[in-house]
N, C-alpha and C positions, 0 to 999 in steps of 0.2 A: 341535260348538261351536267347536273350535279352528280348523276350516276357515273359519268365518265371520269370526273375528277376523283370521286371516291374509289373507283376501280384502279385508277393510276396510283393513288396513294397506297391502296392495299397491296398493289403489285410491287411497288418500290419497298414498302415495309417488309413484305415477305422475302424479297431478295436480300435485303439487309440482314434480316433475321437468319436466313440460311447461311449467308456469308459469315455472320457472327458465330454461328454454331460450327461451321467448318473450321474457322480460326481456333475455336476452343478445342476441337478434336486434334488439329495440328499441334496446338500448344501443348497438349498432353504428351506428345512424342518428343518434346524438347526440354532442356533445362528450364527451371522456373523463371518467371519474370512478370512484369506488369501485364494486365489484361489488354490485348490489342482490340481496337475498334475496327469495324469494316472500313475499307479504303485507306484510312490514314494510319492504321496500326497504333504505334506509340509515338508518332511524330509530335502530337500535341504535348505529350509529357516531356519530350526531349527538346521542346521549343525549336523543332526542325533542325537541330544541330547535335552532334556528339560532343557535348561539353564535358570536360574533366570533372567538374563539380557534380554534374548530374549522374555521371557513371559512378562516381564515388558514393553518392547517396544511395543509388540502387544496390551497390555492393553491401551496404549495411542492412538492407532489407532482404535481399535474395541470396547473398553469399558470393563467392569468388567466381562462379560460373553461372551466368544467367542469360536469358534471351530477351532482346528488344526487337520490335517489329518496325522496320523502315517501310512504311506503307504496308504492302502485302508480303514483304520479304523478311523472314526471320534472320536475325544476326545473333550468333552466340558470342557473348563478350567474355573474354578471359581476363581476370583481375588478380594481381599479386604475383610474386615470382613463381610460386609453386604451380599455379594454373597456367601461366604463360609458358613456363618451361615445358610443361607436359604437352602443350599444344604445338609449340613451334620448334622444340628441340627433340623431345622424346618421340613425338609423333610427327616429325617434320615431313616425312614422306606422304603420310595420309592427308596432311593439310598443305600440300605444296601447290595447289591450284591458285591461279590469279584471276579473280573475277574482273571482267572488262565492262566498265560502264559504257553507255552509248557514245559519250564524248570521246573517251580514250580509244574506243574501238574504231570510230570514224577517223580519228586523227592519226593514230599510230598502228592500229591493227595488232595482230599477234606476232610481233617481231621483236628482236633484241633480247633483253634480259628481264626487265622489270615487269612486263605485262605478258610474259609467256609462261606456259606450264609444261609439265611432263618432259619428254625427250628434248625438245628445243631448249627449254629453260636449263636443263641439266648440262647440255653441251655448251651453251653460250656462257653460262655462269662459270663452269669449271675452266673453260678456256680463258675467260676474262681474268679470273683470279690468278691463273698460271702466268699470264702475260704481265700483270701488275707486279707479281713477284720477280719475274725475269727482268723487269725494268729497274729493279732495285740494285742491279749490278752494272758495272761498266763506267766509262768516263762521263757520259752525259746522263747519269741515272736520275731516278726520281728525287733522291735526296739532294742532288746538285741543283735540280730545277727549283726545289723548295727554298734552298739557300739563296738562289738567285733572286727569286721573288721577294724573299724576306729582306734582302738588301735594298731592292727597289722601294719596298714599303717603308723601310727605315729612313731612306733618303727623303721621301715625301713627308714623313712625320717631322724630320729635322728641319725641313724648309718652312714649317709653320712657326718656328722660332718661339715656341711656348705659347702662341696665341690659340684661343679656342677654335676648333674646327670639327667638321663631321668626317670621321674616318671611313664611313660606309662604302663610298664609291671606290676608294683606294683598295680596301680590303676585298671587295667583290672582284675587282679587276685582278688582284694578285692571285686569288684562288682560281678564278676562271683561267688565268694564264698557266697555272700549274697543270690543270687538267688538259688544256690545249697542248702543252709541251708533251704530256704523256701520250695523247692520242694522235696529234698531228706532227710532233717532233719540233715544234717551234712556238714561240710566244708572239703575241701581238702588241703593237704600240697602243697605248691608251687612247691615242687620237685616231686610230684606225676606225673608219665608219662601219665596216663589217663587224668588228669586234664589239663596238658599242651597240649595234643592232642585235648581236648575239646575246648580250647581257639582257637587253629588253625582252628578247624572245623567251629566254629562260624564265624570267619573272612572270610574264604573261601566261605561259603554258602551265607553270606550277600552281599559280593562284587562281586561275580562271574557274575551275570546277567548284570552288568554295563560294563563288558569287551566286547571286540569284539567277543570272543568265546561265551559269553552268548547270544549276539545278533544273532550270526550264529545259535546257537541251537534253538532259538525261530523261526528263519526263515526256518530252515531245520531240524526239530526235529527227524524225522525218520532216516535220513541219519546220523546225528550227534550222535544219540544214539548208533549206531554201529561203530562209527569212533573214533579212538584214539585221545586223546588230554587232556588238563587240566580239561575239564568238567568231565571226568571220575574220576579224583582225587576228585572233589567236591562231586560226587555221593558216592565215598568211604568214605569221611568224614561224609556225611549225614548218611550213614549206621552205621558208628561208633557211632554217637550220639544216634541213635535209639537203638543200642545194649547196650550202657552204661545205658540209661534210663531203658530199659527192665530188665537189671541185677538188678538195684535198685528196680524195682517193685517186682521182684522175691524174693529179700531179705526181702522186706516189707511183702510179703505174708507168708514167713516162720516165721517171727517174729510178728505175728498178735497182735494188741493192741486194747484195748477198749477205749484208750485215744489218739485220733489222734493228731500227733505232726507236720505233714507237709502235703503238698498238695497230695502226693501219698497216705498217710493214709486216708485222707478225700475222695479221689477219689475212692479208693477201697471200702470204706464203701458205697459210693453212687452207685457203680455198683451193690453191693449186695442188696441194698435197692430198686433199680429200675429194677431188673432182670425180673420181670413179667410185666413190663409196655411196651407195644408195641410201644409207642411213644418215649421211652427213647433213647438217643444217647450216653449214658454212657457205654463205653466199653474200652478195653485195647488199641485198635488202637487210639481212640481219646484221651485217657489219655496220651499215649506216645508222640503223636504229640503236645498236649497242653504243656507238659513239655518242649519239644524242642522249641516250639514257644516262651515260656517265656525266655529260654536261649538265643535265637536269638534276641528277641525283646528288652531285657533289658541290656545285657552285653555291647554291643558296644555303644548303645545310651547313657547310663548313664556314662560310663567311658569317652567317648568323651566329654560329657558335663563338667565333672569334670576337664578334661585337659584344656578346654577353661577357666574354672573358675580360675585355677592356672595362666594361661597366663594373664587374665585380672587383677588379683591381682598384678602381676609383672609389667604390663603395666601402671596400675593406682595406684601407691603406696599411694596416698592420700586417696583413697577409702579403701585400705587395712588397713591403720592406723585407719580410722574411725570405721571400723568393729571391729578391735582389741580393741579399746577404749570402744566401746559399750559392748562387751562381758565381758571385765574385770570389767566394772562398774556395770554390772547387775548380773553376776554369780560369785559364790564363786570359788576359785581355785580348791577345791576338788570336785566340783559339776560335776556329770556325765550328760552330755548334753542329752536332750530328745526333742522329736518333739514338746511337749507342750511349750518349751522355746521360740519357734518362736514368741509367742504372746508378750514376753517381749523384743524381739530383732527386732524391726521393720526395722531398717536400714539393718541389716544382712539379714533379710528375703527379703527385697527389692533387695539387691545385688544378691541373689540366683535367684530370679525371672527374674531379668534383664539379668543375665547370660544365662538363658534358652531362653529368647526372642532374645537377640542379637546374640548368637551363631547359633540359628536356624538350628540345625544339621539335621532335617528331611526334610528340603527344601520344595519340592512341595507336599509332602503327598502321601498317598496310593490311587491308582485309585479305583473308585467305579463303580458299575454297576447298572443301573436303573432296578429294578425288576418289575416296572409297570410305566405307563405313569404318568408324573408329570409336574408341571410348576415351574420354578425357575426365580424369579424376572421378571415375564411376558413372559418368553420364554418357549415354549412347548417342553418338552424333552420326546422322546418316550422310551418305554420299550426296554431294550437291549443296550441303549447308554452308553458309558463309560464317567464318570465324574471324573475330576481331580481337587481336592481342592488345590490351590496354597497357602500353609501355610505361605510361606515366605512373600507373599503379605499382610497377615493378621498381623503378628507381626512387619511389617514395614509400616503399613497403616498410612499415615500422618493425617488422620481424627481422629485417636485414640491415636497417640503417638506424644508428643510435639517435640521430637528430635529423630525420628526413626533411623537415621543413626549414632547415637552417643550412646556410652555406658553410660547410665544415670539412676542410681537407683531411682532418683526422679520420674520416670514414675510410681512407685508403692508407692509413699508417698503423703499424703495430706499436706497442708500448715503448719499443726502442727507437722509434722513428723510421723504421724500414718500410718501404712501399709494399703493400699487399694487394693482391687481386681479389676482387669480390665477385662471387658467382651471380649476384643480382644486378650486376652492372650491364644492362642491356639498353643503352641509350638509342641505338639505331636498329634494334631487333637483333636476332641471333645471326652472327656471321658477317654483319656489315660494319660494325664499330671499328675494327682495326684500321681500315683505310682512312676513315675520317679522323681517327685519333692521330694517325701519323701526320696528316696535313696540319691539324690543329697544334700538335706538339711542337713541330719545327717552328712555325710562325710565332706562337706565343713565347716559346723559350728564347727565340732569337730577339724578339722585341724586348723582353725582360732583361736580357743580357746587356743590351746597349743603351737603354734609356728607361727612365721612370715615366709612368703614364701621367 
């Protein structure tokens, strides 16, 4: 009996040693990093999470490009503006892949914008950005929708009559309604049951994967798919979102218009226009997922940013007062604020940008997948390698920010008080910041103009 146990131990030990040696060989082909262990890689070192503090500590040891092992999977982490820019701007084509975790693969598939790669991603993203710009014009444009929601928000704040209250629900509803107006062409009442359920669905889908149940699903997808638990609730919420969007699509189809007013109108026109093009990726599945992507990508991020903005205004009353003075000095009391006004409000604009930088709600950024071999700051990265841009390290890069760990609007002002753009301002990765900045700018400026926090 003892011989069998010894044989088993010897076999397991041999396999672990072989695995360890294999990892060391693979490690030699990647940027430096902590030594991975068989099976768990560096998870023990990371405390099973990608924490900002841990990534910063590893930067001091291994430099701005290093490799960590999430189990048996190597992830090349880019730190600081120079490395992140090289990875997601200079070599954006090479790192344009989107790795799909089992959870997101089973829930959404390779459709829409956020979780697609290659030809589909290019077509969907380019079309989406074009439509968002198109909706900036006309009578019922994006700016008008934001002004409308800002007015609703101010009315809710005024009704509190100076008493303490939690603004989170009101802000989330306002941001979600802006996105609904853009994609559906109408807003929802706060009492609408479908709207309330949509808000819950967005929250559950966004935050589920970071829970222990989300990690278990990614580790054992086949088993978890058939196992009861909170993940089944998330799938149900996801189905609800898709059904809600499809109902809106069907209403748009019944009420055909020659004058597109929202994203669904434009998308249906594009489907009809490209129906005979074999290279087209425009279809109802991609349309529905694109709308869901915008709801998921915009609601929580923008509302969280605005909540941080309110907190900073309370925490730094001298900054709040200076914003108030600038707005009152430049704009007439009856003036309806517009995005163009930012050019006359340099300090207010700087405060908004500093809020985005300092709050840094997106943290490490979205992982990318190398679709072909590339070189990042001298390191050779093979096709199929996961790359993680650490956005926190960019907006807190001491080489580009005078006081990175301090809320300081002067980061975006020159010596004469004029607003200046900063190349290291990447709060939502490359290419995504403008849309969220616009939404944040309107609401924050509108609130400041009419009332002190």
